[in-house]
Each structure stands twice: as structure tokens, then as C-alpha cells.
N, C-alpha and C positions, 0 to 999 in steps of 0.2 A: 410635289416632291420637295425634300429638303435634305441638306447635309447634316448628319448627326454622327459625331465621333469618327469622321472620315468616311462615312458610308452614305450613299444616296438612298434615302428611305422614302417610300411612297406613303404619304400620310392621308388617311381617310377621315371623313367627317360623317357621323351618324348621330341623329338625335341632338344635333347642335354641339356635340362634345368633340373637339379635335382629337384625333388619334384613336377614337373609340370605334371607328368604322371597321368593317371587315370587308375584304374584297373576295369575290368569288374567283377562285383560281381555275383556269382551264389549260390543258396542255395535251396535245396529241390525241384528243378524243377519249382520254382515259376517264371513264365514268367515275371512278373513285376520286380522281383528282378534281373533276368538275364539281362534285358534290362537296368537296372540302372548302371550307371558308378559312382564308388565311388572314392573319393579322398583318398590319403594315410592316412590322418588324421582320416577318417571315419573307417579305418581298426582297429584303436584303439578301437572303439565302439564294433566291432565284436569279440573282445577278451572276452567280457562278455555277449553279446547279440547275438541271432540268430533269424531266422524268426519265428520258431514254438516251439523251445525247450528252457526251462529255463536253463540258465547256471548260472553265478553269478547274472546277472540281468534278468529281465523279457524278454520274446520274443518280438520282434518288433510288431508282430501281436496283442499281448495282449495290448501293449502300444497304438496301433492304435485304438483298440476297446474301451479302456478306455476313450480316448479323442475325440471320434466321437461326433459331435454336440456341442463341446465346442468352442465357438468363440475365446477364448484365447489360444487354443491348441498350435498353432505354437510358440507363445511367451513363453509359459510354457516349451515346449520341448527345445526350443533354450536356455532358461535360464539354464535348467538342464544340457545341454551339455556344456555350457560355464562356469558355476559356480559350477557345481556338485550338488548332491542332496542326501538325505537319508530319510528313513522312509515312503516313498510313497508306497512300495510294501511289507512291512513286511518280508523282506528277511534277515535283519540284516546287509546287505551290504551297503556300502556307495559309491556312484558314485563320483569319484573325478572330478575336472574341467578337460576338455579335450583340447588338443592342436589343436583346430579346429577354423577356422575363423568364424566370425559372419555370413558371407554370406553362407559358407558351412553349418553351423549349421541350418540356416533357410531353405536352400535347402533340407537338410537331414530330417528336421522336416516334410516338405511337403511330402517327399518320404515315411516316416514312416506312416503318416496319410493316404496315398493312398493305403496302404496294406489292402486287403479285405480278 
């Protein structure tokens, strides 16, 4: 783990290249989640979000449910991950911008929307 931009980030090593590793994510026995391979930057998201339990931010499943049927959902989630957001869930918490690439943010947005 290391601090990057004020965030504690889990850094993996694969093939000898720091940061190139992927971590297998598991939570609540969710088969879709267990099969998902998450980047180290996505682990930052998991500090405040889980699959089914409200932590600092809403659960990924609740996010998925809220955006089902929204044709702009991927763009909205990606923007929130990259730029931060506040006031959408009435938690009083503000999600800061995250150290995640645009490609990872888009892939992770699709993954969140696939949670049933």
C-alpha cells in the first residue's frame, strides 16, 4: 500500500512491473464480483463502497439499481469517479476525484452496472 494524492492505494506487482498487477476482488460471495479483476486504483473505491453495505458511500448494488435504464449511466459514473461528486445520495459525504485512468473508470462503471 502507498499514499497517492491523499488516498491509500493498494499497489500490485505482476510480471515484475509495479502497479500492473490485478487483484481478484471478492465480497459477500457474489460470483460476479469474485470473477471481477480489479486494478489497484479501484481498491481506493472499496475504501468507501462495498457490494451491499453502506459504508461512507452507497453500496455498488444501490448505485447499479439507481442507474439501470439510464442511457448516460456509464458516462455519469465515469465522471463521478474521475472528477468526484457530492449531494447525490444525501449522505453528507463528498467523493473526491480518484486516481483511476479513464479506461479503468469506464470498465469499472460497466462492472457496477452489471451487478444485479
